[in-house]
C-alpha positions in Angstrom: -20.2 26.2 18.0 -22.8 27.5 20.5 -25.5 25.1 19.2 -24.8 25.8 15.5 -24.6 22.7 13.3 -20.9 22.1 12.3 -19.6 22.8 8.8 -18.2 19.7 7.3 -16.1 19.3 4.1 -16.9 16.0 2.4 -14.4 14.9 -0.2 -15.3 13.4 -3.6 -13.0 10.4 -3.5 -11.6 8.8 -6.6 -14.0 9.7 -9.4 -13.6 6.3 -11.0 -14.9 4.6 -7.9 -18.1 4.8 -5.9 -17.3 8.0 -4.0 -19.3 10.4 -6.2 -22.3 8.0 -6.2 -22.5 7.6 -2.5 -21.9 11.4 -2.0 -24.9 12.1 -4.3 -27.0 9.6 -2.4 -25.9 11.1 1.0 -26.7 14.6 -0.1 -30.2 13.4 -1.1 -30.8 12.2 2.4 -32.5 14.9 4.6 -30.7 13.5 7.6 -27.4 15.0 6.3 -28.6 18.6 6.6 -30.2 17.8 10.0 -26.8 16.8 11.2 -24.5 19.4 9.7 -23.8 22.1 7.1 -22.1 20.1 4.4 -20.1 21.1 1.3 -18.5 18.8 -1.2 -14.9 19.2 -2.1 -14.3 17.9 -5.6 -14.9 18.5 -9.2 -18.3 20.0 -10.2 -18.4 18.4 -13.6 -17.8 14.9 -12.2 -20.5 15.5 -9.5 -23.0 16.6 -12.2 -22.3 13.4 -14.1 -22.9 11.5 -10.8 -26.5 12.9 -10.8 -27.4 9.8 -12.8 -27.4 8.0 -9.4 -29.9 10.5 -8.0 -33.4 9.4 -7.3 -34.5 13.0 -6.5 -34.1 16.4 -8.0 -30.7 17.1 -6.4 -29.0 20.3 -7.6 -25.2 20.5 -7.9 -24.0 24.0 -7.4 -20.5 25.3 -7.8 -19.3 27.7 -5.0 -16.1 29.8 -4.8 -15.6 29.6 -1.0 -17.1 28.2 2.2 -18.3 31.8 3.0 -20.6 31.7 -0.1 -22.3 28.5 0.8 -25.9 28.6 1.8 -26.3 24.9 2.9 -29.7 24.4 1.4 -31.3 21.0 1.6 -31.6 19.4 -1.8 -28.5 21.2 -3.0 -24.9 19.8 -3.2 -22.6 22.8 -3.0 -19.2 21.9 -4.5 -16.0 23.7 -3.8 -14.4 23.0 -7.1 -11.1 21.4 -7.7 -10.4 22.6 -11.2 -7.3 20.9 -12.7 -5.9 20.7 -16.2 -7.7 17.8 -18.0 -5.7 14.6 -18.4 -6.6 11.2 -19.6 -10.4 10.4 -19.7 -11.8 8.9 -16.5 -13.7 5.7 -16.8 -15.5 3.8 -14.0 -13.4 1.0 -12.5 -10.1 2.1 -14.1 -7.0 3.4 -12.4 -5.8 6.7 -13.8 -3.4 9.5 -12.8 -6.1 12.0 -13.6 -8.5 10.5 -11.2 -5.8 10.1 -8.6 -4.8 13.7 -8.9 -8.3 15.0 -8.5 -8.9 12.8 -5.5 -5.6 13.9 -3.9 -6.1 17.6 -4.3 -9.7 17.3 -3.0 -8.2 15.8 0.2 -5.5 18.4 0.5 -8.1 21.2 0.0 -10.3 19.8 2.8 -7.3 19.7 5.1 -6.5 23.3 4.4 -10.1 24.3 5.1 -10.0 22.6 8.5 -6.6 24.0 9.4 -7.8 27.5 8.6 -11.0 27.0 10.7 -13.3 27.5 7.7 -14.8 24.1 8.4 -15.2 22.2 11.7 -14.2 18.8 10.3 -13.6 16.7 7.3 -15.2 13.5 6.0 -13.4 11.5 3.2 -14.7 9.3 0.5 -12.4 6.4 -0.7 -9.3 7.1 -2.8 -7.2 4.6 -4.8 -3.7 4.4 -3.5 -2.2 3.4 -6.9 -4.0 6.2 -8.7 -2.7 8.9 -6.4 0.8 7.4 -6.7 0.6 7.4 -10.5 -0.3 11.1 -10.2 3.0 11.6 -8.4 1.7 11.8 -4.8 3.6 9.2 -2.9 1.4 8.3 0.0 0.0 4.9 1.1 -3.4 6.3 2.1 -5.5 9.1 3.6 -4.0 8.7 7.1 -0.5 9.4 5.9 -1.7 12.4 3.8 -3.4 13.9 6.8 -0.3 13.3 9.0 2.0 14.9 6.5 -0.2 18.0 5.8 -0.9 18.6 9.5 2.7 17.8 10.6 1.4 15.2 13.0 4.0 12.6 14.3 1.8 10.5 16.5 -1.5 9.3 15.0 -3.5 6.1 14.6 -6.4 4.7 12.7 -9.6 4.0 14.6 -12.4 1.9 13.1 -15.7 2.6 14.8 -19.3 1.5 14.7 -21.9 0.6 17.4 -20.7 -3.0 17.8 -16.9 -2.6 17.9 -14.1 0.0 17.9 -10.6 -1.0 16.8 -7.3 1.0 16.7 -4.1 -0.2 15.0 -0.5 -0.3 16.0 0.4 -0.4 12.2 -1.7 -0.2 9.1 -0.4 0.1 5.5 2.8 -2.0 5.7 3.7 -5.5 4.8 2.8 -8.2 7.3 6.5 -8.9 7.8 7.2 -5.3 8.6 4.1 -5.0 10.8 5.5 -7.7 13.2 8.7 -5.6 13.5 6.7 -2.5 14.4 5.2 -4.1 17.5 7.3 -2.2 20.1 6.5 -1.1 23.6 6.6 2.6 22.8 4.2 2.3 19.9 1.8 0.0 21.7 1.7 2.4 24.7 1.2 5.4 22.3 -1.7 3.7 20.6 -3.4 2.7 23.9 -3.1 6.4 25.0 -4.5 7.7 21.7 -7.4 5.2 22.0 -8.2 6.2 25.5 -8.3 9.9 24.6 -10.3 9.2 21.4 -12.9 7.1 23.2 -13.4 9.9 25.7 -13.9 12.4 22.8 -16.6 10.0 21.5 -18.4 10.4 24.9 -17.1 7.3 26.7 -16.0 8.7 30.0 -14.2 5.6 31.4 -13.1 3.5 28.5 -12.3 -0.2 28.9 -9.6 -1.2 26.4 -8.6 -4.6 25.3 -5.2 -5.2 23.7 -4.7 -8.1 21.2 -1.7 -10.3 21.2 0.4 -10.6 18.0 1.0 -14.3 18.0 -1.5 -17.2 18.1 -2.8 -17.6 21.7 -1.1 -14.3 22.5 2.2 -16.2 22.4 1.2 -18.9 24.9 3.8 -17.9 27.5 6.5 -17.5 24.8 5.9 -20.8 23.0 4.8 -19.0 19.8 6.8 -15.8 20.0 8.0 -13.4 22.7 6.5 -10.0 21.5 3.7 -10.3 24.1 6.3 -10.8 26.9 8.9 -8.2 25.7 6.8 -5.5 24.1 3.0 -5.7 24.6 2.7 -6.6 28.3 5.2 -3.9 29.4 3.2 -1.3 27.4 0.0 -2.4 29.1 1.6 -2.3 32.5 2.8 1.3 31.9 -0.7 2.3 30.6 -2.2 1.0 33.8 0.2 3.1 35.8 -1.3 6.1 34.0 -4.8 5.0 35.2 -6.0 3.6 31.9 -8.4 0.7 32.2 -6.6 -1.8 29.9 -6.6 -5.6 29.6 -4.3 -7.9 27.7 -2.6 -9.2 25.8 -5.7 -11.2 24.8 -5.7 -13.7 22.0 -7.4 -11.9 19.1 -9.9 -14.7 18.4 -11.2 -14.1 22.0 -10.7 -10.3 22.2 -13.0 -9.3 19.4 -15.7 -11.7 20.4 -15.7 -10.2 23.9 -15.7 -6.7 22.5 -18.6 -7.3 20.2 -20.5 -8.5 23.2 -19.8 -5.4 25.2 -16.9 -6.4 27.4 -14.6 -3.7 25.9 -15.3 -0.2 24.6 -12.3 -0.4 22.3 -9.6 -2.9 21.1 -6.0 -2.4 20.1 -5.0 -4.5 17.1 -1.4 -5.1 16.2 -1.7 -4.9 12.5 -4.1 -3.9 9.7 -6.1 -7.1 8.9 -6.1 -8.3 12.5 -8.4 -5.3 13.3 -10.2 -4.9 9.9 -11.5 -8.5 9.6 -13.6 -8.6 12.8 -14.7 -5.0 12.2 -16.0 -5.6 8.7 -17.5 -8.9 9.7 -19.9 -7.0 12.1 -20.5 -4.0 9.8 -20.7 -5.3 6.2 -23.8 -7.3 5.3 -24.1 -9.1 1.9 -27.5 -9.7 0.4 -27.2 -13.0 -1.4 -30.5 -12.8 -3.1 -29.9 -9.4 -4.7 -26.2 -10.0 -5.2 -25.0 -6.8 -3.5 -24.1 -5.3 -0.2 -27.3 -4.7 1.8 -25.5 -2.3 4.1 -21.9 -1.2 4.7 -21.5 0.3 8.1 -18.3 1.5 9.8 -16.2 4.6 10.1 -12.5 5.2 9.9 -11.3 8.0 12.2 -7.7 9.3 12.3 -6.9 10.0 15.9 -4.0 12.3 17.0 -4.6 15.0 14.4 -5.2 18.7 15.2 -8.3 18.5 12.9 -11.2 16.1 12.6 -11.1 13.5 10.0 -13.6 10.6 9.6 -14.0 8.4 6.6 -16.0 5.5 5.1 -14.2 2.3 5.9 -14.3 0.7 2.5 -12.5 1.2 -0.7 -13.3 2.6 -4.1 -15.2 -0.6 -5.1 -14.2 -0.3 -8.7 -16.0 -3.6 -9.4 -19.4 -1.9 -8.8 -18.6 1.7 -9.8 -21.1 3.1 -12.2 -23.7 0.5 -11.5 -25.8 2.6 -9.1 -25.8 -0.1 -6.4 -23.3 1.3 -3.9 -24.5 1.7 -0.3 -24.1 5.2 1.2 -24.6 4.0 4.8 -20.9 4.3 5.7 -20.7 7.9 4.5 -23.6 9.0 6.6 -22.0 7.1 9.6 -18.8 9.0 9.0 -20.7 12.3 9.1 -22.4 11.3 12.3 -19.1 10.5 14.0 -17.5 13.8 12.7 -20.4 15.7 14.3 -20.0 13.8 17.5 -16.3 14.7 17.6 -17.0 18.4 17.0 -19.1 18.4 20.1 -16.1 17.4 22.2 -13.6 19.5 20.3 
């Protein structure tokens, strides 16, 4: 990029959720244009409606292509997803219309990154049921990106300053997640994590690997996945000169990581990694009855393009109330910029 700020495509997210609101709030923040040259991929009319959440005189401007963008501060330039109207979209309600708009916004952002028109993509939350009702059968962003970039090996990394977690499996049932703990996949994820942390500027990553069972199996008393699958993967990773420790009981691993012992952790399934991560990044204000801050970024590693995302959902319960925190979206932009530097 030769010192030029990267161009980032930020998706709208599900229009019935908080995506448009936090996008508006983020484009209001002068820090956004200090970091990058942003465009919004979504529906212009919906973003104009979301101006009700703007505290400043933000201008929403439709553009025809990335080439026509001027990246002016105080302006949200929208690459429009203009689809045939369907059922009305209401805050907090699942609809195929909303799911279809959200899905096509993501696909367009992927296309822009694949063609080199943008340097990276940042996604707002989508609703899985809504996109499936629209006929797009994916369990989440990660699977959409993998399909549209033809990527067979990928993993979800959650990142903030306190802790970084990658997952062996994500959007599957807990019963199936246990069956997916296999040596080849655990090793693959360790290797993806090692490479990803280096791209984030950590030259010699220290990685901790969680056990699957209580007490990491306790020498086979509570399960043998640690003995048969996880430990052999760790041993092979070490043979490749990766600094990796484990399997460590999860209740110990994440405490050590938050204290600085590890640069990154490998979780065996979705909630094993998400719970400690959100405990450190999500802060509830009891007095005001809302989230004071929502920090944390979801990064899909292994892709040929850059994709970061907020690590929270559509928050239908507060959509339209104007109280959604945009912190995670700005965090996601910051990480996308960091990844472009080591592209």
